[in-house]
N, CA, C, O and the ligand as a Tripos MOL2 file, in Angstrom:
@<TRIPOS>MOLECULE
protein
  281   279    71     0     0
PROTEIN
NO_CHARGES

@<TRIPOS>ATOM
      1 N         102.7160  -18.6210  174.9110 N.3       1 MET1
      2 CA        102.9830  -20.0400  175.2140 C.3       1 MET1
      3 C         102.3530  -20.4420  176.4690 C.2       1 MET1
      4 O         102.3280  -19.6960  177.4480 O.2       1 MET1
      5 N         101.8050  -21.7020  176.4490 N.am      2 THR2
      6 CA        101.2360  -22.1020  177.8030 C.3       2 THR2
      7 C         102.2630  -22.5930  178.7730 C.2       2 THR2
      8 O         103.3800  -22.9640  178.4120 O.2       2 THR2
      9 N         101.8850  -22.5860  179.9240 N.am      3 ILE3
     10 CA        102.7780  -23.1960  181.0230 C.3       3 ILE3
     11 C         103.2360  -24.5950  180.7640 C.2       3 ILE3
     12 O         104.4070  -24.9480  180.9040 O.2       3 ILE3
     13 N         102.2550  -25.3800  180.3770 N.am      4 LEU4
     14 CA        102.5600  -26.8260  179.9760 C.3       4 LEU4
     15 C         103.6550  -26.8380  179.0470 C.2       4 LEU4
     16 O         104.6300  -27.5600  179.2540 O.2       4 LEU4
     17 N         103.5590  -25.9960  177.9060 N.am      5 ARG5
     18 CA        104.7660  -26.0270  176.9180 C.3       5 ARG5
     19 C         106.0400  -25.5710  177.4910 C.2       5 ARG5
     20 O         107.1100  -26.1280  177.2450 O.2       5 ARG5
     21 N         105.9090  -24.5480  178.2610 N.am      6 GLU6
     22 CA        107.2070  -23.7840  178.8980 C.3       6 GLU6
     23 C         107.8510  -24.9500  179.6050 C.2       6 GLU6
     24 O         109.0110  -25.2850  179.3680 O.2       6 GLU6
     25 N         107.0910  -25.5500  180.4600 N.am      7 ILE7
     26 CA        107.7820  -26.5430  181.4750 C.3       7 ILE7
     27 C         108.2680  -27.6850  180.6940 C.2       7 ILE7
     28 O         109.3450  -28.2170  180.9670 O.2       7 ILE7
     29 N         107.4880  -28.0990  179.6970 N.am      8 GLY8
     30 CA        107.8720  -29.2570  178.8080 C.3       8 GLY8
     31 C         109.2540  -28.9490  178.1350 C.2       8 GLY8
     32 O         110.1470  -29.7960  178.1140 O.2       8 GLY8
     33 N         109.3780  -27.8400  177.6480 N.am      9 LYS9
     34 CA        110.6500  -27.2380  177.0120 C.3       9 LYS9
     35 C         111.7480  -27.2710  177.8970 C.2       9 LYS9
     36 O         112.8600  -27.6630  177.5440 O.2       9 LYS9
     37 N         111.4740  -26.8680  179.0550 N.am     10 LEU10
     38 CA        112.7030  -26.6990  180.0950 C.3      10 LEU10
     39 C         113.0890  -28.0800  180.5050 C.2      10 LEU10
     40 O         114.2800  -28.3690  180.6190 O.2      10 LEU10
     41 N         112.0580  -29.0230  180.7530 N.am     11 VAL11
     42 CA        112.5230  -30.2770  181.1050 C.3      11 VAL11
     43 C         113.2110  -30.9840  180.0170 C.2      11 VAL11
     44 O         114.1420  -31.7410  180.2900 O.2      11 VAL11
     45 N         112.8030  -30.7860  178.7320 N.am     12 ASP12
     46 CA        113.4630  -31.4540  177.5700 C.3      12 ASP12
     47 C         114.9950  -30.8350  177.6280 C.2      12 ASP12
     48 O         116.0050  -31.5320  177.5180 O.2      12 ASP12
     49 N         114.9890  -29.5720  177.7970 N.am     13 ARG13
     50 CA        116.4660  -28.8860  177.6820 C.3      13 ARG13
     51 C         117.3750  -29.3970  178.6170 C.2      13 ARG13
     52 O         118.5740  -29.5120  178.3600 O.2      13 ARG13
     53 N         116.7790  -29.7680  179.8860 N.am     14 LEU14
     54 CA        117.6430  -30.3900  181.0670 C.3      14 LEU14
     55 C         118.1030  -31.7070  180.5700 C.2      14 LEU14
     56 O         119.1050  -32.1960  181.0920 O.2      14 LEU14
     57 N         117.4560  -32.3690  179.5700 N.am     15 ASP15
     58 CA        117.9220  -33.6020  178.9300 C.3      15 ASP15
     59 C         118.2680  -34.6740  180.0430 C.2      15 ASP15
     60 O         119.4310  -35.0440  180.2000 O.2      15 ASP15
     61 N         117.3650  -35.0960  180.7090 N.am     16 GLY16
     62 CA        117.5120  -36.2240  181.8060 C.3      16 GLY16
     63 C         117.8700  -35.7370  183.2000 C.2      16 GLY16
     64 O         117.8700  -36.5260  184.1450 O.2      16 GLY16
     65 N         118.1850  -34.4120  183.3520 N.am     17 VAL17
     66 CA        118.4030  -34.0560  184.6310 C.3      17 VAL17
     67 C         117.1000  -33.7460  185.4170 C.2      17 VAL17
     68 O         116.3080  -32.9150  184.9700 O.2      17 VAL17
     69 N         116.8770  -34.3760  186.5350 N.am     18 ALA18
     70 CA        115.7520  -34.2510  187.2420 C.3      18 ALA18
     71 C         115.5660  -32.7580  187.8870 C.2      18 ALA18
     72 O         116.5100  -32.1300  188.3650 O.2      18 ALA18
     73 N         114.3580  -32.3250  187.8400 N.am     19 VAL19
     74 CA        114.0350  -30.9930  188.4270 C.3      19 VAL19
     75 C         112.6900  -30.9700  189.2190 C.2      19 VAL19
     76 O         111.6740  -31.5510  188.8360 O.2      19 VAL19
     77 N         112.7890  -30.2570  190.3340 N.am     20 CYS20
     78 CA        111.5950  -30.2940  191.2820 C.3      20 CYS20
     79 C         110.6630  -29.1290  190.8800 C.2      20 CYS20
     80 O         111.0450  -28.2040  190.1630 O.2      20 CYS20
     81 N         109.5470  -29.2220  191.3340 N.am     21 ASP21
     82 CA        108.4230  -28.2890  191.0000 C.3      21 ASP21
     83 C         108.8930  -26.8420  191.4710 C.2      21 ASP21
     84 O         108.5870  -25.8550  190.8020 O.2      21 ASP21
     85 N         109.6520  -26.7390  192.6520 N.am     22 GLY22
     86 CA        110.1060  -25.5450  193.2770 C.3      22 GLY22
     87 C         111.0660  -24.7920  192.2280 C.2      22 GLY22
     88 O         110.9900  -23.5880  191.9840 O.2      22 GLY22
     89 N         111.9310  -25.6380  191.6770 N.am     23 CYS23
     90 CA        113.0670  -25.0190  190.7090 C.3      23 CYS23
     91 C         112.3080  -24.5910  189.5150 C.2      23 CYS23
     92 O         112.6090  -23.5240  188.9800 O.2      23 CYS23
     93 N         111.2750  -25.3820  189.0090 N.am     24 LEU24
     94 CA        110.4530  -25.0660  187.8190 C.3      24 LEU24
     95 C         109.8390  -23.7230  188.0410 C.2      24 LEU24
     96 O         109.8780  -22.8630  187.1610 O.2      24 LEU24
     97 N         109.2560  -23.5230  189.2340 N.am     25 THR25
     98 CA        108.6270  -22.3630  189.4910 C.3      25 THR25
     99 C         109.5210  -21.1560  189.5020 C.2      25 THR25
    100 O         109.1420  -20.1200  188.9560 O.2      25 THR25
    101 N         110.7490  -21.2420  190.1250 N.am     26 ASP26
    102 CA        111.7700  -20.1790  190.1540 C.3      26 ASP26
    103 C         112.2540  -19.9480  188.5580 C.2      26 ASP26
    104 O         112.3180  -18.8010  188.1150 O.2      26 ASP26
    105 N         112.5530  -20.9850  187.8150 N.am     27 LYS27
    106 CA        113.1260  -20.8050  186.4590 C.3      27 LYS27
    107 C         112.1440  -20.0510  185.6260 C.2      27 LYS27
    108 O         112.5310  -19.1980  184.8270 O.2      27 LYS27
    109 N         110.8300  -20.3550  185.7960 N.am     28 LEU28
    110 CA        109.7500  -19.8590  184.8660 C.3      28 LEU28
    111 C         109.0220  -18.6700  185.4200 C.2      28 LEU28
    112 O         108.1460  -18.0830  184.7860 O.2      28 LEU28
    113 N         109.4160  -18.3360  186.6280 N.am     29 HIS29
    114 CA        108.8780  -17.1590  187.3790 C.3      29 HIS29
    115 C         107.2450  -17.3460  187.4160 C.2      29 HIS29
    116 O         106.4450  -16.4410  187.1800 O.2      29 HIS29
    117 N         106.9370  -18.5970  187.7320 N.am     30 LEU30
    118 CA        105.5010  -18.8990  188.0250 C.3      30 LEU30
    119 C         105.0220  -18.1080  189.4040 C.2      30 LEU30
    120 O         105.8450  -17.7940  190.2630 O.2      30 LEU30
    121 N         103.8170  -17.8610  189.5080 N.am     31 SER31
    122 CA        103.4120  -17.2430  190.6990 C.3      31 SER31
    123 C         103.3120  -18.1970  191.8950 C.2      31 SER31
    124 O         103.5220  -17.7270  193.0130 O.2      31 SER31
    125 N         103.0110  -19.4910  191.7580 N.am     32 VAL32
    126 CA        102.8920  -20.3430  192.7840 C.3      32 VAL32
    127 C         103.2250  -21.7880  192.4400 C.2      32 VAL32
    128 O         102.8280  -22.2220  191.3590 O.2      32 VAL32
    129 N         103.9310  -22.5880  193.2780 N.am     33 PRO33
    130 CA        104.4870  -23.8570  192.8920 C.3      33 PRO33
    131 C         103.3230  -24.7800  192.4550 C.2      33 PRO33
    132 O         103.5430  -25.6470  191.6090 O.2      33 PRO33
    133 N         102.1100  -24.6290  192.9890 N.am     34 SER34
    134 CA        101.0720  -25.6020  192.5590 C.3      34 SER34
    135 C         100.7480  -25.4240  191.0460 C.2      34 SER34
    136 O         100.0490  -26.2630  190.4780 O.2      34 SER34
    137 N         101.2260  -24.3860  190.4140 N.am     35 GLN35
    138 CA        100.9480  -24.2270  188.9610 C.3      35 GLN35
    139 C         101.9530  -25.3280  188.3170 C.2      35 GLN35
    140 O         101.5700  -26.0560  187.4020 O.2      35 GLN35
    141 N         103.0450  -25.3880  188.7630 N.am     36 ALA36
    142 CA        104.1420  -26.4430  188.3110 C.3      36 ALA36
    143 C         103.6870  -27.6850  188.6270 C.2      36 ALA36
    144 O         103.8010  -28.5860  187.7950 O.2      36 ALA36
    145 N         103.1360  -27.9090  189.8070 N.am     37 ASN37
    146 CA        102.7530  -29.2130  190.2740 C.3      37 ASN37
    147 C         101.7080  -29.7650  189.3380 C.2      37 ASN37
    148 O         101.8630  -30.8960  188.8770 O.2      37 ASN37
    149 N         100.6620  -29.0440  189.0310 N.am     38 VAL38
    150 CA         99.6110  -29.4470  188.0630 C.3      38 VAL38
    151 C         100.1050  -29.9170  186.8130 C.2      38 VAL38
    152 O          99.6560  -30.9390  186.2940 O.2      38 VAL38
    153 N         101.0470  -29.1920  186.2750 N.am     39 VAL39
    154 CA        101.8220  -29.3430  184.9280 C.3      39 VAL39
    155 C         102.6670  -30.6250  184.9620 C.2      39 VAL39
    156 O         102.6070  -31.4470  184.0470 O.2      39 VAL39
    157 N         103.4830  -30.7830  186.0740 N.am     40 THR40
    158 CA        104.2230  -32.0320  186.0420 C.3      40 THR40
    159 C         103.5470  -33.2340  186.1070 C.2      40 THR40
    160 O         103.9260  -34.2570  185.5380 O.2      40 THR40
    161 N         102.4370  -33.1250  186.8680 N.am     41 ARG41
    162 CA        101.6030  -34.3660  186.8790 C.3      41 ARG41
    163 C         101.0060  -34.7680  185.4790 C.2      41 ARG41
    164 O         100.8330  -35.9260  185.1000 O.2      41 ARG41
    165 N         100.7200  -33.6260  184.7740 N.am     42 ALA42
    166 CA        100.1790  -33.8870  183.4460 C.3      42 ALA42
    167 C         101.1410  -34.3900  182.6270 C.2      42 ALA42
    168 O         100.8390  -35.2830  181.8340 O.2      42 ALA42
    169 N         102.4890  -33.8720  182.7010 N.am     43 LEU43
    170 CA        103.5770  -34.3540  181.8810 C.3      43 LEU43
    171 C         103.9060  -35.8260  182.2550 C.2      43 LEU43
    172 O         104.2270  -36.6420  181.3900 O.2      43 LEU43
    173 N         103.8260  -36.1020  183.4280 N.am     44 ALA44
    174 CA        104.2240  -37.5800  184.0060 C.3      44 ALA44
    175 C         103.3460  -38.5090  183.3340 C.2      44 ALA44
    176 O         103.6940  -39.6890  183.2890 O.2      44 ALA44
    177 N         102.2210  -38.1360  182.7870 N.am     45 ALA45
    178 CA        101.2400  -39.1450  182.1430 C.3      45 ALA45
    179 C         101.7860  -39.5240  180.7340 C.2      45 ALA45
    180 O         101.4120  -40.5280  180.1280 O.2      45 ALA45
    181 N         102.6990  -38.6360  180.2670 N.am     46 GLU46
    182 CA        103.3350  -38.9430  178.8830 C.3      46 GLU46
    183 C         104.5880  -39.8980  179.0570 C.2      46 GLU46
    184 O         105.3490  -39.7950  180.0190 O.2      46 GLU46
    185 N         104.7260  -40.7510  178.1410 N.am     47 ALA47
    186 CA        105.6990  -41.8900  178.3010 C.3      47 ALA47
    187 C         107.1160  -41.3010  178.3640 C.2      47 ALA47
    188 O         107.9920  -41.9460  178.9420 O.2      47 ALA47
    189 N         107.3800  -40.1650  177.8260 N.am     48 ARG48
    190 CA        108.7870  -39.6450  177.7220 C.3      48 ARG48
    191 C         109.2730  -38.9680  179.0460 C.2      48 ARG48
    192 O         110.4620  -38.6860  179.1930 O.2      48 ARG48
    193 N         108.3950  -38.7280  179.9450 N.am     49 TYR49
    194 CA        108.7390  -38.1570  181.1460 C.3      49 TYR49
    195 C         108.5680  -39.0900  182.3830 C.2      49 TYR49
    196 O         107.7430  -40.0030  182.3320 O.2      49 TYR49
    197 N         109.2780  -38.8960  183.4140 N.am     50 GLU50
    198 CA        109.3120  -39.7060  184.5600 C.3      50 GLU50
    199 C         109.0950  -38.7870  185.7710 C.2      50 GLU50
    200 O         109.7910  -37.7750  185.8530 O.2      50 GLU50
    201 N         108.1650  -39.0660  186.7370 N.am     51 ARG51
    202 CA        108.1880  -38.1570  187.8680 C.3      51 ARG51
    203 C         108.1520  -39.0870  189.0560 C.2      51 ARG51
    204 O         107.3470  -40.0090  189.1860 O.2      51 ARG51
    205 N         109.1320  -38.7450  189.9390 N.am     52 LYS52
    206 CA        109.2330  -39.6470  191.1940 C.3      52 LYS52
    207 C         110.0640  -38.8830  192.2690 C.2      52 LYS52
    208 O         110.6420  -37.8240  192.0280 O.2      52 LYS52
    209 N         110.0730  -39.4890  193.4330 N.am     53 LYS53
    210 CA        110.9070  -38.8360  194.4070 C.3      53 LYS53
    211 C         112.4810  -39.1340  194.2440 C.2      53 LYS53
    212 O         112.9230  -40.2820  194.2400 O.2      53 LYS53
    213 N         113.1640  -38.1520  194.1290 N.am     54 ASP54
    214 CA        114.6870  -38.1950  193.7630 C.3      54 ASP54
    215 C         115.3260  -36.8070  194.1130 C.2      54 ASP54
    216 O         114.6990  -35.8180  194.4920 O.2      54 ASP54
    217 N         116.6190  -36.8970  193.9300 N.am     55 GLU55
    218 CA        117.2420  -35.7310  194.1600 C.3      55 GLU55
    219 C         117.2980  -34.7480  192.9000 C.2      55 GLU55
    220 O         117.6990  -35.0900  191.7880 O.2      55 GLU55
    221 N         116.8290  -33.4660  193.2460 N.am     56 CYS56
    222 CA        116.7660  -32.4790  192.1310 C.3      56 CYS56
    223 C         118.1200  -32.1470  191.7090 C.2      56 CYS56
    224 O         118.9990  -31.9940  192.5570 O.2      56 CYS56
    225 N         118.3710  -32.0150  190.3880 N.am     57 GLY57
    226 CA        119.5390  -31.7750  189.8330 C.3      57 GLY57
    227 C         120.0840  -30.2330  189.9320 C.2      57 GLY57
    228 O         121.2420  -29.9000  189.6780 O.2      57 GLY57
    229 N         119.0550  -29.3750  190.3410 N.am     58 LEU58
    230 CA        119.4490  -28.0300  190.3470 C.3      58 LEU58
    231 C         119.6040  -27.5100  191.8030 C.2      58 LEU58
    232 O         120.5090  -26.7320  192.1060 O.2      58 LEU58
    233 N         118.6430  -27.9900  192.7330 N.am     59 CYS59
    234 CA        118.7490  -27.4770  194.1230 C.3      59 CYS59
    235 C         119.2870  -28.4120  195.0280 C.2      59 CYS59
    236 O         119.6470  -28.0620  196.1520 O.2      59 CYS59
    237 N         119.3830  -29.7650  194.5610 N.am     60 GLY60
    238 CA        119.9590  -30.9050  195.4030 C.3      60 GLY60
    239 C         119.0270  -31.4150  196.4740 C.2      60 GLY60
    240 O         119.4600  -32.2510  197.2660 O.2      60 GLY60
    241 N         117.7560  -30.9740  196.5690 N.am     61 SER61
    242 CA        116.8160  -31.4690  197.6250 C.3      61 SER61
    243 C         116.1510  -32.8580  197.1760 C.2      61 SER61
    244 O         115.8750  -33.0810  195.9970 O.2      61 SER61
    245 N         115.9380  -33.6910  198.1170 N.am     62 ALA62
    246 CA        115.1510  -34.7850  197.7010 C.3      62 ALA62
    247 C         113.6920  -34.4960  197.8050 C.2      62 ALA62
    248 O         113.0990  -34.2980  198.8660 O.2      62 ALA62
    249 N         113.1330  -34.4880  196.5470 N.am     63 LYS63
    250 CA        111.8060  -34.0160  196.3230 C.3      63 LYS63
    251 C         111.1920  -34.8260  195.1450 C.2      63 LYS63
    252 O         111.8570  -35.6380  194.5000 O.2      63 LYS63
    253 N         109.8820  -34.5540  194.9050 N.am     64 ILE64
    254 CA        109.2160  -35.1640  193.7960 C.3      64 ILE64
    255 C         109.7330  -34.3610  192.4350 C.2      64 ILE64
    256 O         109.3940  -33.1960  192.2230 O.2      64 ILE64
    257 N         110.4810  -35.0170  191.6510 N.am     65 VAL65
    258 CA        111.1430  -34.4010  190.5210 C.3      65 VAL65
    259 C         110.5580  -35.0340  189.1910 C.2      65 VAL65
    260 O         109.9140  -36.0830  189.1820 O.2      65 VAL65
    261 N         110.8420  -34.3040  188.1070 N.am     66 ILE66
    262 CA        110.5680  -34.7460  186.8730 C.3      66 ILE66
    263 C         111.7950  -34.6870  185.8630 C.2      66 ILE66
    264 O         112.6020  -33.7580  185.8200 O.2      66 ILE66
    265 N         111.8110  -35.7430  185.1100 N.am     67 ARG67
    266 CA        112.9880  -35.7880  184.1210 C.3      67 ARG67
    267 C         112.4590  -36.3330  182.7450 C.2      67 ARG67
    268 O         111.4540  -37.0390  182.6600 O.2      67 ARG67
    269 N         113.1270  -35.9910  181.8120 N.am     68 ARG68
    270 CA        112.9020  -36.5820  180.4910 C.3      68 ARG68
    271 C         113.6360  -37.9680  180.3810 C.2      68 ARG68
    272 O         114.8210  -38.0280  180.7060 O.2      68 ARG68
    273 N         113.0370  -38.9720  179.9780 N.am     69 THR69
    274 CA        113.6550  -40.3980  179.9840 C.3      69 THR69
    275 C         114.1050  -40.7670  178.6350 C.2      69 THR69
    276 O         115.0020  -41.6040  178.5380 O.2      69 THR69
    277 N         113.5360  -40.1870  177.4720 N.am     70 LYS70
    278 CA        114.0100  -40.5850  176.2330 C.3      70 LYS70
    279 C         113.9360  -39.4400  175.2090 C.2      70 LYS70
    280 O         114.3170  -39.6200  174.0530 O.2      70 LYS70
    281 ZN        114.9620  -28.2220  192.8340 Zn       71 ZN71
@<TRIPOS>BOND
     1     1     2 1
     2     2     3 1
     3     3     4 2
     4     3     5 am
     5     5     6 1
     6     6     7 1
     7     7     8 2
     8     7     9 am
     9     9    10 1
    10    10    11 1
    11    11    12 2
    12    11    13 am
    13    13    14 1
    14    14    15 1
    15    15    16 2
    16    15    17 am
    17    17    18 1
    18    18    19 1
    19    19    20 2
    20    19    21 am
    21    21    22 1
    22    22    23 1
    23    23    24 2
    24    23    25 am
    25    25    26 1
    26    26    27 1
    27    27    28 2
    28    27    29 am
    29    29    30 1
    30    30    31 1
    31    31    32 2
    32    31    33 am
    33    33    34 1
    34    34    35 1
    35    35    36 2
    36    35    37 am
    37    37    38 1
    38    38    39 1
    39    39    40 2
    40    39    41 am
    41    41    42 1
    42    42    43 1
    43    43    44 2
    44    43    45 am
    45    45    46 1
    46    46    47 1
    47    47    48 2
    48    47    49 am
    49    49    50 1
    50    50    51 1
    51    51    52 2
    52    51    53 am
    53    53    54 1
    54    54    55 1
    55    55    56 2
    56    55    57 am
    57    57    58 1
    58    58    59 1
    59    59    60 2
    60    59    61 am
    61    61    62 1
    62    62    63 1
    63    63    64 2
    64    63    65 am
    65    65    66 1
    66    66    67 1
    67    67    68 2
    68    67    69 am
    69    69    70 1
    70    70    71 1
    71    71    72 2
    72    71    73 am
    73    73    74 1
    74    74    75 1
    75    75    76 2
    76    75    77 am
    77    77    78 1
    78    78    79 1
    79    79    80 2
    80    79    81 am
    81    81    82 1
    82    82    83 1
    83    83    84 2
    84    83    85 am
    85    85    86 1
    86    86    87 1
    87    87    88 2
    88    87    89 am
    89    89    90 1
    90    90    91 1
    91    91    92 2
    92    91    93 am
    93    93    94 1
    94    94    95 1
    95    95    96 2
    96    95    97 am
    97    97    98 1
    98    98    99 1
    99    99   100 2
   100    99   101 am
   101   101   102 1
   102   102   103 1
   103   103   104 2
   104   103   105 am
   105   105   106 1
   106   106   107 1
   107   107   108 2
   108   107   109 am
   109   109   110 1
   110   110   111 1
   111   111   112 2
   112   111   113 am
   113   113   114 1
   114   114   115 1
   115   115   116 2
   116   115   117 am
   117   117   118 1
   118   118   119 1
   119   119   120 2
   120   119   121 am
   121   121   122 1
   122   122   123 1
   123   123   124 2
   124   123   125 am
   125   125   126 1
   126   126   127 1
   127   127   128 2
   128   127   129 am
   129   129   130 1
   130   130   131 1
   131   131   132 2
   132   131   133 am
   133   133   134 1
   134   134   135 1
   135   135   136 2
   136   135   137 am
   137   137   138 1
   138   138   139 1
   139   139   140 2
   140   139   141 am
   141   141   142 1
   142   142   143 1
   143   143   144 2
   144   143   145 am
   145   145   146 1
   146   146   147 1
   147   147   148 2
   148   147   149 am
   149   149   150 1
   150   150   151 1
   151   151   152 2
   152   151   153 am
   153   153   154 1
   154   154   155 1
   155   155   156 2
   156   155   157 am
   157   157   158 1
   158   158   159 1
   159   159   160 2
   160   159   161 am
   161   161   162 1
   162   162   163 1
   163   163   164 2
   164   163   165 am
   165   165   166 1
   166   166   167 1
   167   167   168 2
   168   167   169 am
   169   169   170 1
   170   170   171 1
   171   171   172 2
   172   171   173 am
   173   173   174 1
   174   174   175 1
   175   175   176 2
   176   175   177 am
   177   177   178 1
   178   178   179 1
   179   179   180 2
   180   179   181 am
   181   181   182 1
   182   182   183 1
   183   183   184 2
   184   183   185 am
   185   185   186 1
   186   186   187 1
   187   187   188 2
   188   187   189 am
   189   189   190 1
   190   190   191 1
   191   191   192 2
   192   191   193 am
   193   193   194 1
   194   194   195 1
   195   195   196 2
   196   195   197 am
   197   197   198 1
   198   198   199 1
   199   199   200 2
   200   199   201 am
   201   201   202 1
   202   202   203 1
   203   203   204 2
   204   203   205 am
   205   205   206 1
   206   206   207 1
   207   207   208 2
   208   207   209 am
   209   209   210 1
   210   210   211 1
   211   211   212 2
   212   211   213 am
   213   213   214 1
   214   214   215 1
   215   215   216 2
   216   215   217 am
   217   217   218 1
   218   218   219 1
   219   219   220 2
   220   219   221 am
   221   221   222 1
   222   222   223 1
   223   223   224 2
   224   223   225 am
   225   225   226 1
   226   226   227 1
   227   227   228 2
   228   227   229 am
   229   229   230 1
   230   230   231 1
   231   231   232 2
   232   231   233 am
   233   233   234 1
   234   234   235 1
   235   235   236 2
   236   235   237 am
   237   237   238 1
   238   238   239 1
   239   239   240 2
   240   239   241 am
   241   241   242 1
   242   242   243 1
   243   243   244 2
   244   243   245 am
   245   245   246 1
   246   246   247 1
   247   247   248 2
   248   247   249 am
   249   249   250 1
   250   250   251 1
   251   251   252 2
   252   251   253 am
   253   253   254 1
   254   254   255 1
   255   255   256 2
   256   255   257 am
   257   257   258 1
   258   258   259 1
   259   259   260 2
   260   259   261 am
   261   261   262 1
   262   262   263 1
   263   263   264 2
   264   263   265 am
   265   265   266 1
   266   266   267 1
   267   267   268 2
   268   267   269 am
   269   269   270 1
   270   270   271 1
   271   271   272 2
   272   271   273 am
   273   273   274 1
   274   274   275 1
   275   275   276 2
   276   275   277 am
   277   277   278 1
   278   278   279 1
   279   279   280 2
@<TRIPOS>SUBSTRUCTURE
     1 MET1         2 RESIDUE 1 A MET
     2 THR2         6 RESIDUE 1 A THR
     3 ILE3        10 RESIDUE 1 A ILE
     4 LEU4        14 RESIDUE 1 A LEU
     5 ARG5        18 RESIDUE 1 A ARG
     6 GLU6        22 RESIDUE 1 A GLU
     7 ILE7        26 RESIDUE 1 A ILE
     8 GLY8        30 RESIDUE 1 A GLY
     9 LYS9        34 RESIDUE 1 A LYS
    10 LEU10       38 RESIDUE 1 A LEU
    11 VAL11       42 RESIDUE 1 A VAL
    12 ASP12       46 RESIDUE 1 A ASP
    13 ARG13       50 RESIDUE 1 A ARG
    14 LEU14       54 RESIDUE 1 A LEU
    15 ASP15       58 RESIDUE 1 A ASP
    16 GLY16       62 RESIDUE 1 A GLY
    17 VAL17       66 RESIDUE 1 A VAL
    18 ALA18       70 RESIDUE 1 A ALA
    19 VAL19       74 RESIDUE 1 A VAL
    20 CYS20       78 RESIDUE 1 A CYS
    21 ASP21       82 RESIDUE 1 A ASP
    22 GLY22       86 RESIDUE 1 A GLY
    23 CYS23       90 RESIDUE 1 A CYS
    24 LEU24       94 RESIDUE 1 A LEU
    25 THR25       98 RESIDUE 1 A THR
    26 ASP26      102 RESIDUE 1 A ASP
    27 LYS27      106 RESIDUE 1 A LYS
    28 LEU28      110 RESIDUE 1 A LEU
    29 HIS29      114 RESIDUE 1 A HIS
    30 LEU30      118 RESIDUE 1 A LEU
    31 SER31      122 RESIDUE 1 A SER
    32 VAL32      126 RESIDUE 1 A VAL
    33 PRO33      130 RESIDUE 1 A PRO
    34 SER34      134 RESIDUE 1 A SER
    35 GLN35      138 RESIDUE 1 A GLN
    36 ALA36      142 RESIDUE 1 A ALA
    37 ASN37      146 RESIDUE 1 A ASN
    38 VAL38      150 RESIDUE 1 A VAL
    39 VAL39      154 RESIDUE 1 A VAL
    40 THR40      158 RESIDUE 1 A THR
    41 ARG41      162 RESIDUE 1 A ARG
    42 ALA42      166 RESIDUE 1 A ALA
    43 LEU43      170 RESIDUE 1 A LEU
    44 ALA44      174 RESIDUE 1 A ALA
    45 ALA45      178 RESIDUE 1 A ALA
    46 GLU46      182 RESIDUE 1 A GLU
    47 ALA47      186 RESIDUE 1 A ALA
    48 ARG48      190 RESIDUE 1 A ARG
    49 TYR49      194 RESIDUE 1 A TYR
    50 GLU50      198 RESIDUE 1 A GLU
    51 ARG51      202 RESIDUE 1 A ARG
    52 LYS52      206 RESIDUE 1 A LYS
    53 LYS53      210 RESIDUE 1 A LYS
    54 ASP54      214 RESIDUE 1 A ASP
    55 GLU55      218 RESIDUE 1 A GLU
    56 CYS56      222 RESIDUE 1 A CYS
    57 GLY57      226 RESIDUE 1 A GLY
    58 LEU58      230 RESIDUE 1 A LEU
    59 CYS59      234 RESIDUE 1 A CYS
    60 GLY60      238 RESIDUE 1 A GLY
    61 SER61      242 RESIDUE 1 A SER
    62 ALA62      246 RESIDUE 1 A ALA
    63 LYS63      250 RESIDUE 1 A LYS
    64 ILE64      254 RESIDUE 1 A ILE
    65 VAL65      258 RESIDUE 1 A VAL
    66 ILE66      262 RESIDUE 1 A ILE
    67 ARG67      266 RESIDUE 1 A ARG
    68 ARG68      270 RESIDUE 1 A ARG
    69 THR69      274 RESIDUE 1 A THR
    70 LYS70      278 RESIDUE 1 A LYS
    71 ZN71       281 GROUP 0 **** ****
C-alpha cells in the first residue's frame, strides 16, 4: 500500500478529527515527517479533505492539521 493510501485511510478513520503531520508520522511509522507533509498536501487538493492550522485531535498542539470534511 502506498503512503498516500495509508494516510488517506487513517484520516478517513479519524472521521473529522484533525491530525498533524507529526502524529501521522508516529501512527504510520514513517521515517521522516516530510513524507507525511508531502502526502497531506496532496490530500488537501481533494475536496473531501481540509488542511489548515488548528489543534491536533491526537497530540493537542496547534499545528497544520488535516481532517476529513465529508
Ligand atoms: Zn498531532
